[in-house]
ZADO-1210 file (C-alpha; in nm, 4 decimals, padded with zeros to 6 digits):
<atoms>
<atom x="01.2878" y="-01.4071" z="00.3077" code="MET" pos="1"/>
<atom x="01.2642" y="-01.3958" z="-00.1208" code="SER" pos="2"/>
<atom x="00.9698" y="-01.2931" z="-00.3202" code="THR" pos="3"/>
<atom x="00.8930" y="-01.6326" z="-00.4285" code="ASN" pos="4"/>
<atom x="00.8951" y="-01.7636" z="-00.0872" code="ASN" pos="5"/>
<atom x="00.6332" y="-01.4856" z="00.0650" code="LEU" pos="6"/>
<atom x="00.4051" y="-01.5991" z="-00.2298" code="ILE" pos="7"/>
<atom x="00.4511" y="-01.9430" z="-00.1465" code="SER" pos="8"/>
<atom x="00.4344" y="-01.9084" z="00.1759" code="ALA" pos="9"/>
<atom x="00.1085" y="-01.7418" z="00.1756" code="ALA" pos="10"/>
<atom x="-00.0269" y="-01.9785" z="-00.0838" code="LYS" pos="11"/>
<atom x="00.0266" y="-02.2476" z="00.1490" code="LYS" pos="12"/>
<atom x="-00.1524" y="-02.1060" z="00.4204" code="GLU" pos="13"/>
<atom x="-00.4202" y="-02.0812" z="00.2595" code="GLY" pos="14"/>
<atom x="-00.4402" y="-01.7214" z="00.2341" code="ARG" pos="15"/>
<atom x="-00.6405" y="-01.4922" z="00.0015" code="ALA" pos="16"/>
<atom x="-00.4028" y="-01.2294" z="00.0005" code="ALA" pos="17"/>
<atom x="-00.0720" y="-01.1411" z="00.1139" code="LEU" pos="18"/>
<atom x="-00.0677" y="-00.9953" z="00.4465" code="ASP" pos="19"/>
<atom x="00.0142" y="-00.6068" z="00.4816" code="GLU" pos="20"/>
<atom x="00.3889" y="-00.6512" z="00.5957" code="LEU" pos="21"/>
<atom x="00.4630" y="-00.9133" z="00.3012" code="ALA" pos="22"/>
<atom x="00.2850" y="-00.7357" z="00.0270" code="GLY" pos="23"/>
<atom x="00.5442" y="-00.4287" z="00.1477" code="LYS" pos="24"/>
<atom x="00.8198" y="-00.6571" z="00.1676" code="GLN" pos="25"/>
<atom x="00.7218" y="-00.7773" z="-00.2182" code="LEU" pos="26"/>
<atom x="00.7122" y="-00.3735" z="-00.3108" code="LEU" pos="27"/>
<atom x="01.0504" y="-00.2901" z="-00.1287" code="ALA" pos="28"/>
<atom x="01.2162" y="-00.6301" z="-00.3331" code="SER" pos="29"/>
<atom x="01.1526" y="-00.4247" z="-00.6104" code="PHE" pos="30"/>
<atom x="01.2550" y="-00.0663" z="-00.5191" code="GLY" pos="31"/>
<atom x="00.9301" y="00.0889" z="-00.3746" code="VAL" pos="32"/>
<atom x="00.9765" y="00.2893" z="-00.0458" code="SER" pos="33"/>
<atom x="00.7493" y="00.1634" z="00.2275" code="VAL" pos="34"/>
<atom x="00.7322" y="00.2911" z="00.5714" code="PRO" pos="35"/>
<atom x="00.9483" y="00.0943" z="00.8838" code="LYS" pos="36"/>
<atom x="00.7394" y="-00.0799" z="01.0009" code="SER" pos="37"/>
<atom x="00.7334" y="-00.3786" z="01.2996" code="VAL" pos="38"/>
<atom x="00.5020" y="-00.6242" z="01.4374" code="ILE" pos="39"/>
<atom x="00.3580" y="-00.6004" z="01.8134" code="ALA" pos="40"/>
<atom x="00.1588" y="-00.9114" z="01.9347" code="LYS" pos="41"/>
<atom x="-00.0739" y="-00.7540" z="02.1718" code="ASP" pos="42"/>
<atom x="-00.0514" y="-00.4135" z="02.4092" code="GLU" pos="43"/>
<atom x="00.2290" y="-00.5186" z="02.5943" code="ALA" pos="44"/>
<atom x="00.4796" y="-00.5777" z="02.3826" code="THR" pos="45"/>
<atom x="00.4249" y="-00.2761" z="02.2089" code="VAL" pos="46"/>
<atom x="00.6886" y="-00.0536" z="02.3594" code="ALA" pos="47"/>
<atom x="00.9888" y="-00.2860" z="02.3018" code="ASN" pos="48"/>
<atom x="00.8980" y="-00.3006" z="01.9626" code="ALA" pos="49"/>
<atom x="00.8766" y="00.0684" z="01.8643" code="ILE" pos="50"/>
<atom x="01.2318" y="00.1382" z="02.0248" code="ALA" pos="51"/>
<atom x="01.4170" y="00.3340" z="01.8116" code="GLY" pos="52"/>
<atom x="01.1363" y="00.4513" z="01.5719" code="MET" pos="53"/>
<atom x="00.9999" y="00.7965" z="01.5348" code="GLN" pos="54"/>
<atom x="00.6277" y="00.8945" z="01.5833" code="PRO" pos="55"/>
<atom x="00.4018" y="00.9965" z="01.4747" code="PRO" pos="56"/>
<atom x="00.2647" y="00.6069" z="01.4504" code="PHE" pos="57"/>
<atom x="00.0027" y="00.4068" z="01.2490" code="ALA" pos="58"/>
<atom x="-00.1188" y="00.0909" z="01.3838" code="VAL" pos="59"/>
<atom x="-00.3031" y="-00.1696" z="01.1748" code="LYS" pos="60"/>
<atom x="-00.4764" y="-00.5195" z="01.2295" code="VAL" pos="61"/>
<atom x="-00.3339" y="-00.7610" z="01.0704" code="MET" pos="62"/>
<atom x="-00.5725" y="-01.0785" z="00.9987" code="SER" pos="63"/>
<atom x="-00.6530" y="-01.3134" z="00.7471" code="PRO" pos="64"/>
<atom x="-00.9917" y="-01.2948" z="00.7472" code="GLU" pos="65"/>
<atom x="-00.9975" y="-00.8702" z="00.7339" code="ILE" pos="66"/>
<atom x="-00.9048" y="-00.7596" z="00.3510" code="LEU" pos="67"/>
<atom x="-01.0506" y="-00.4063" z="00.4053" code="HIS" pos="68"/>
<atom x="-00.8724" y="-00.3089" z="00.7316" code="LYS" pos="69"/>
<atom x="-01.0225" y="00.0636" z="00.7308" code="SER" pos="70"/>
<atom x="-01.3923" y="-00.0901" z="00.7103" code="ASP" pos="71"/>
<atom x="-01.3458" y="-00.2421" z="00.9886" code="SER" pos="72"/>
<atom x="-01.1973" y="-00.0002" z="01.2312" code="GLY" pos="73"/>
<atom x="-00.8490" y="-00.1483" z="01.2024" code="GLY" pos="74"/>
<atom x="-00.6599" y="00.0798" z="01.1428" code="VAL" pos="75"/>
<atom x="-00.5444" y="00.4348" z="01.3805" code="LYS" pos="76"/>
<atom x="-00.3071" y="00.6856" z="01.2676" code="ILE" pos="77"/>
<atom x="-00.1425" y="00.9782" z="01.4024" code="GLY" pos="78"/>
<atom x="-00.0330" y="00.8206" z="01.7295" code="LEU" pos="79"/>
<atom x="00.2375" y="00.9619" z="01.9760" code="LYS" pos="80"/>
<atom x="00.3875" y="00.7112" z="02.1777" code="ASN" pos="81"/>
<atom x="00.3584" y="00.3603" z="02.3094" code="ALA" pos="82"/>
<atom x="00.0392" y="00.4445" z="02.5607" code="ASP" pos="83"/>
<atom x="-00.1357" y="00.5796" z="02.2766" code="GLU" pos="84"/>
<atom x="-00.0512" y="00.2785" z="02.0536" code="LEU" pos="85"/>
<atom x="-00.1566" y="00.0143" z="02.3094" code="ALA" pos="86"/>
<atom x="-00.5134" y="00.1952" z="02.3932" code="GLN" pos="87"/>
<atom x="-00.5838" y="00.2071" z="02.0182" code="ALA" pos="88"/>
<atom x="-00.4558" y="-00.1552" z="01.9543" code="ILE" pos="89"/>
<atom x="-00.6694" y="-00.2829" z="02.3177" code="THR" pos="90"/>
<atom x="-01.0132" y="-00.0186" z="02.1268" code="THR" pos="91"/>
<atom x="-00.9472" y="-00.1978" z="01.8132" code="MET" pos="92"/>
<atom x="-00.9386" y="-00.5197" z="01.9104" code="ALA" pos="93"/>
<atom x="-01.3332" y="-00.5018" z="02.0523" code="ALA" pos="94"/>
<atom x="-01.4580" y="-00.3777" z="01.7275" code="ALA" pos="95"/>
<atom x="-01.7525" y="-00.6178" z="01.6161" code="PRO" pos="96"/>
<atom x="-01.5626" y="-00.6960" z="01.2745" code="GLN" pos="97"/>
<atom x="-01.2475" y="-00.7579" z="01.4735" code="ILE" pos="98"/>
<atom x="-01.3069" y="-00.9215" z="01.8284" code="LYS" pos="99"/>
<atom x="-01.3852" y="-01.2652" z="01.6559" code="ASN" pos="100"/>
<atom x="-01.1727" y="-01.2762" z="01.3845" code="ALA" pos="101"/>
<atom x="-00.7532" y="-01.4610" z="01.3427" code="ARG" pos="102"/>
<atom x="-00.5335" y="-01.1929" z="01.4562" code="ILE" pos="103"/>
<atom x="-00.2026" y="-01.2718" z="01.3590" code="ASP" pos="104"/>
<atom x="-00.0772" y="-00.8942" z="01.5168" code="GLY" pos="105"/>
<atom x="-00.0506" y="-00.5730" z="01.4939" code="TRP" pos="106"/>
<atom x="00.1368" y="-00.3518" z="01.2316" code="LEU" pos="107"/>
<atom x="00.3160" y="-00.0315" z="01.3815" code="ILE" pos="108"/>
<atom x="00.4619" y="00.2059" z="01.1088" code="GLU" pos="109"/>
<atom x="00.6397" y="00.5024" z="01.0992" code="GLU" pos="110"/>
<atom x="00.3789" y="00.7675" z="00.9617" code="MET" pos="111"/>
<atom x="00.4806" y="00.8679" z="00.5591" code="ALA" pos="112"/>
<atom x="00.5483" y="01.2587" z="00.5405" code="PRO" pos="113"/>
<atom x="00.2196" y="01.4381" z="00.4081" code="ALA" pos="114"/>
<atom x="00.1631" y="01.4566" z="-00.0002" code="GLY" pos="115"/>
<atom x="-00.0586" y="01.4006" z="-00.2947" code="GLN" pos="116"/>
<atom x="-00.2712" y="01.0191" z="-00.2223" code="GLU" pos="117"/>
<atom x="-00.2024" y="00.8149" z="-00.5499" code="VAL" pos="118"/>
<atom x="-00.3180" y="00.5230" z="-00.5933" code="VAL" pos="119"/>
<atom x="-00.1398" y="00.2616" z="-00.7758" code="VAL" pos="120"/>
<atom x="-00.3050" y="-00.0762" z="-00.8862" code="GLY" pos="121"/>
<atom x="-00.3259" y="-00.4101" z="-01.1193" code="ALA" pos="122"/>
<atom x="-00.5398" y="-00.6422" z="-01.2444" code="VAL" pos="123"/>
<atom x="-00.4964" y="-00.9235" z="-01.4651" code="ARG" pos="124"/>
<atom x="-00.7077" y="-00.9652" z="-01.7737" code="ASP" pos="125"/>
<atom x="-00.7648" y="-01.3043" z="-01.8977" code="PRO" pos="126"/>
<atom x="-00.7010" y="-01.1700" z="-02.2638" code="ASN" pos="127"/>
<atom x="-00.4243" y="-00.9041" z="-02.2524" code="PHE" pos="128"/>
<atom x="-00.2407" y="-00.9761" z="-01.9296" code="GLY" pos="129"/>
<atom x="-00.1203" y="-00.7718" z="-01.6538" code="PRO" pos="130"/>
<atom x="-00.2757" y="-00.4379" z="-01.6902" code="LEU" pos="131"/>
<atom x="-00.1088" y="-00.0942" z="-01.4899" code="VAL" pos="132"/>
<atom x="-00.3291" y="00.1443" z="-01.3284" code="MET" pos="133"/>
<atom x="-00.2659" y="00.5114" z="-01.1787" code="VAL" pos="134"/>
<atom x="-00.4962" y="00.7545" z="-01.0027" code="GLY" pos="135"/>
<atom x="-00.4890" y="01.0711" z="-00.7983" code="LEU" pos="136"/>
<atom x="-00.6386" y="00.9327" z="-00.4571" code="GLY" pos="137"/>
<atom x="-00.9364" y="00.9769" z="-00.2404" code="GLY" pos="138"/>
<atom x="-01.2637" y="01.1615" z="-00.3967" code="ILE" pos="139"/>
<atom x="-01.0824" y="01.1388" z="-00.7472" code="PHE" pos="140"/>
<atom x="-01.1071" y="00.7446" z="-00.7570" code="VAL" pos="141"/>
<atom x="-01.3754" y="00.6996" z="-00.5299" code="GLU" pos="142"/>
<atom x="-01.6487" y="00.9015" z="-00.7233" code="ILE" pos="143"/>
<atom x="-01.5003" y="01.0808" z="-01.0237" code="LEU" pos="144"/>
<atom x="-01.3296" y="00.7101" z="-01.1807" code="ALA" pos="145"/>
<atom x="-01.0162" y="00.9490" z="-01.2662" code="ASP" pos="146"/>
<atom x="-00.7660" y="00.6790" z="-01.3846" code="VAL" pos="147"/>
<atom x="-00.5461" y="00.5613" z="-01.6871" code="ALA" pos="148"/>
<atom x="-00.4430" y="00.1349" z="-01.7268" code="PHE" pos="149"/>
<atom x="-00.1980" y="00.0601" z="-01.9592" code="ARG" pos="150"/>
<atom x="-00.1132" y="-00.3061" z="-02.0429" code="ILE" pos="151"/>
<atom x="00.2489" y="-00.4561" z="-01.9189" code="CYS" pos="152"/>
<atom x="00.5318" y="-00.3896" z="-01.9639" code="PRO" pos="153"/>
<atom x="00.5075" y="-00.0197" z="-01.9668" code="ILE" pos="154"/>
<atom x="00.7861" y="00.2243" z="-02.0495" code="THR" pos="155"/>
<atom x="00.8837" y="00.5659" z="-01.9219" code="ARG" pos="156"/>
<atom x="00.6898" y="00.7017" z="-02.2197" code="LEU" pos="157"/>
<atom x="00.3922" y="00.5485" z="-02.1175" code="ASP" pos="158"/>
<atom x="00.4309" y="00.5818" z="-01.7533" code="ALA" pos="159"/>
<atom x="00.4107" y="00.9850" z="-01.7946" code="ALA" pos="160"/>
<atom x="00.1218" y="00.9683" z="-02.0481" code="GLU" pos="161"/>
<atom x="-00.0804" y="00.7996" z="-01.7858" code="MET" pos="162"/>
<atom x="-00.0425" y="01.0903" z="-01.5767" code="LEU" pos="163"/>
<atom x="-00.1376" y="01.3064" z="-01.8416" code="ASP" pos="164"/>
<atom x="-00.4670" y="01.1577" z="-01.8916" code="GLU" pos="165"/>
<atom x="-00.5584" y="01.2010" z="-01.5746" code="LEU" pos="166"/>
<atom x="-00.8117" y="01.5302" z="-01.4920" code="LYS" pos="167"/>
<atom x="-00.6984" y="01.6017" z="-01.1583" code="GLY" pos="168"/>
<atom x="-00.2676" y="01.6055" z="-01.2684" code="VAL" pos="169"/>
<atom x="-00.2835" y="01.9616" z="-01.2304" code="ALA" pos="170"/>
<atom x="-00.2615" y="01.8847" z="-00.8549" code="LEU" pos="171"/>
<atom x="00.0262" y="01.7101" z="-00.8578" code="LEU" pos="172"/>
<atom x="00.1888" y="02.0601" z="-00.9900" code="ASN" pos="173"/>
<atom x="00.0669" y="02.2768" z="-00.6572" code="GLY" pos="174"/>
<atom x="-00.2880" y="02.3670" z="-00.7868" code="ALA" pos="175"/>
<atom x="-00.4924" y="02.5335" z="-00.5281" code="ARG" pos="176"/>
<atom x="-00.2484" y="02.6088" z="-00.2814" code="GLY" pos="177"/>
<atom x="-00.0989" y="02.1960" z="-00.2747" code="ARG" pos="178"/>
<atom x="00.2327" y="02.1068" z="-00.2303" code="ALA" pos="179"/>
<atom x="00.3548" y="02.0014" z="-00.5886" code="PRO" pos="180"/>
<atom x="00.4359" y="01.5785" z="-00.5888" code="ALA" pos="181"/>
<atom x="00.6911" y="01.4753" z="-00.7716" code="SER" pos="182"/>
<atom x="00.5630" y="01.3018" z="-01.1344" code="ARG" pos="183"/>
<atom x="00.8725" y="01.1304" z="-01.1283" code="GLU" pos="184"/>
<atom x="00.8307" y="00.9519" z="-00.8329" code="ALA" pos="185"/>
<atom x="00.5519" y="00.8129" z="-00.9806" code="ILE" pos="186"/>
<atom x="00.6642" y="00.7267" z="-01.2927" code="ILE" pos="187"/>
<atom x="00.9559" y="00.5412" z="-01.1235" code="ASP" pos="188"/>
<atom x="00.6883" y="00.3705" z="-00.8827" code="VAL" pos="189"/>
<atom x="00.4927" y="00.2518" z="-01.2210" code="LEU" pos="190"/>
<atom x="00.7655" y="00.1460" z="-01.3674" code="LEU" pos="191"/>
<atom x="00.9143" y="-00.0967" z="-01.0765" code="LYS" pos="192"/>
<atom x="00.5482" y="-00.2331" z="-01.1220" code="ILE" pos="193"/>
<atom x="00.4486" y="-00.2567" z="-01.4589" code="GLY" pos="194"/>
<atom x="00.7796" y="-00.2347" z="-01.6172" code="GLY" pos="195"/>
<atom x="00.9776" y="-00.4600" z="-01.8516" code="GLU" pos="196"/>
<atom x="01.1514" y="-00.5838" z="-01.4883" code="ASN" pos="197"/>
<atom x="00.8753" y="-00.4992" z="-01.2559" code="GLY" pos="198"/>
<atom x="00.6520" y="-00.6570" z="-01.0094" code="LEU" pos="199"/>
<atom x="00.4034" y="-00.7437" z="-01.2180" code="LEU" pos="200"/>
<atom x="00.6244" y="-00.9134" z="-01.5400" code="MET" pos="201"/>
<atom x="00.7711" y="-01.1315" z="-01.2755" code="GLN" pos="202"/>
<atom x="00.4839" y="-01.2095" z="-01.1218" code="HIS" pos="203"/>
<atom x="00.1945" y="-01.2012" z="-01.4059" code="ALA" pos="204"/>
<atom x="00.0963" y="-01.5384" z="-01.2611" code="ASP" pos="205"/>
<atom x="00.0348" y="-01.5031" z="-00.8809" code="ASP" pos="206"/>
<atom x="-00.1846" y="-01.2440" z="-00.8068" code="PHE" pos="207"/>
<atom x="-00.5271" y="-01.1503" z="-00.9930" code="THR" pos="208"/>
<atom x="-00.5072" y="-00.8096" z="-00.8589" code="GLU" pos="209"/>
<atom x="-00.3344" y="-00.5601" z="-00.6447" code="ALA" pos="210"/>
<atom x="-00.3183" y="-00.1981" z="-00.4912" code="ASP" pos="211"/>
<atom x="-00.0874" y="00.0703" z="-00.3609" code="ILE" pos="212"/>
<atom x="-00.3641" y="00.2670" z="-00.2127" code="ASN" pos="213"/>
<atom x="-00.2069" y="00.5435" z="-00.0842" code="PRO" pos="214"/>
<atom x="00.0863" y="00.5815" z="-00.2441" code="LEU" pos="215"/>
<atom x="00.1628" y="00.9652" z="-00.0653" code="ILE" pos="216"/>
<atom x="00.3989" y="01.1659" z="-00.2841" code="VAL" pos="217"/>
<atom x="00.6152" y="01.4805" z="-00.1801" code="SER" pos="218"/>
<atom x="00.7899" y="01.6769" z="-00.3871" code="ALA" pos="219"/>
<atom x="01.1174" y="01.4227" z="-00.2893" code="ASN" pos="220"/>
<atom x="00.9511" y="01.1415" z="-00.3453" code="GLY" pos="221"/>
<atom x="00.7088" y="00.8480" z="-00.3038" code="ALA" pos="222"/>
<atom x="00.5979" y="00.5878" z="-00.0061" code="VAL" pos="223"/>
<atom x="00.3617" y="00.3307" z="-00.0251" code="ALA" pos="224"/>
<atom x="00.1444" y="00.3481" z="00.2840" code="VAL" pos="225"/>
<atom x="-00.0742" y="00.0756" z="00.2133" code="ASP" pos="226"/>
<atom x="-00.0950" y="-00.2503" z="00.0041" code="ALA" pos="227"/>
<atom x="-00.3071" y="-00.5476" z="-00.1128" code="ARG" pos="228"/>
<atom x="-00.2015" y="-00.8286" z="-00.3197" code="PHE" pos="229"/>
<atom x="-00.4792" y="-01.0788" z="-00.4343" code="VAL" pos="230"/>
<atom x="-00.3396" y="-01.3892" z="-00.4798" code="LEU" pos="231"/>
<atom x="-00.4037" y="-01.6362" z="-00.7744" code="ALA" pos="232"/>
</atoms>
């Protein structure tokens, strides 16, 4: 399905946001790496759904009524096989914020390799148009608000300067015993999102905000393991 069709289909269904699978399909169409994934309808279909996939797995609820899956108990990670996935789905389906919601299915993904968590986001400003944001994940975004913004479209130099503005930038180089993370991989994602031919420039009027949180960055690349696109 084309990117325009993904967006128009979601709008016709009256959705406030793209579901996670559609959001990742949108990212993949712009060259951003995403995990291998499948949709299981229920516990009984898990074994067939994951044939050919490699553990460990993550499983997430898919519902137009649940925008923040983690807060509702709708995410389980580190699962080793179909039995563990099926049990996780059973548990999540009974959670208070999930059991009465409309469920479209369960998104099962191969987990990304370990790395530095980075957040890439976007908002549409009424005066300046689309803005792209980057920050380090976890405490750096949630508590310290350690982020950098630029008006789109950005250049490679803009993207590099955004990273250098972050207070925690040294972590990308492997500070405090952490494995190094590829600056170039982050810059590449920022350009695919906010560059001249990036997602935000081609779909400036389709979204009010977007988040890749987290983007898992290793020494060898970056994988978008969660994506949220709020429709305009």
